[in-house]
C-alpha angles and dihedrals in degrees: 000000000000116000099169095077093052091051097049108127095222092060121082124227089251095049115165119204128193121205117202117188138133092217119074091198091060097043106037094065090056090048091050094050093048089050090054088053090050089239113150111241144156130205118216118194108225096199102161091217093054113011113194100218118181114252090237135011112277113260112227096006107162103177138028125197101205126192113202120245124227131192115223103183095101102016124307112312129170112241103203094174093059087058091046090054090055092051090047089054094047108037119064118227111277095010116148109229146153121240119209112188105210108185145118087251100037095130094050103047109027092095090049089054092050091049091051090050091053090047092055091042099230126149109294124216116251089218131025129194128178128207127185113223093217090060090065099041113122129209092263088055093250123118129257093229093167090061090044094055091042090054092048090048092051090051093049090054086071089069106102120239131187127209139180135171142212136185126252141182119217109236103176142355114214104192091175092062092028093237137134119208113212132183102220123205099211099173120021095188094052094034093234118169133182129183110225135181121225130188110257093227091064088075095055096097096041118035147327107263117233127190112257095018119134115228140177117235116205118199119197117192121202132165107296101001150028132228130208129217120192112206129185115246113207097187120094104249097175094120091054089057096057108114108230126207113250111271112273094014100083094118097051121112106246120202118250111260117206111246093229094057098105095186089065099049 
């Protein structure tokens, strides 16, 4: 089972993948492998005589495996605009997504597909990969989908990401509203704090939040989205969380700020 695709930094934990193909034998193995990886996916049969379009574009779709469509009435001819119509039906306007062209002629026609997309002016992928089906055909005529997803995952690791971190102190855990209130130290040098609310479920994969605990919050930015990691911080950071008076204004009379005014912590 492929693990590389699931661990790619540019994909979120809740990644949704669409598979578009007119051949069940080519699409179902991908669907099965993604299910084993617990990656949300949906297969759409692109039978030209009865295309099964989704009723609405897929919210949060991050990747599309797209087979290319060919007309065979007067010889074999690539129909880029049939593929474009599928992408228009699947990808919401402005959505950031990855396109994987999965076809026997992927190398020859991927650029034609991208040109047709630009011509129609639909949402373009921020990253495109192409994979020839024949390259993954095994002796028994099945596909080596584990290798396919590993290769796609390796390619996606080339997409640059940027990350940074800051410290925080958990002020309150509101289990009724499923929120965690955190005093965030955004700039240590300038002593800048901001109280922020985070959904409680975001901590599920990292730690059990406890009031008063110091944590490290890692933010990873990627094209189209950001992810958060919440990490336990064993060091005592109490001194970092002392609000200092602005330099040169130590002797000023500051107004009293109510203790329950969270925006002023």
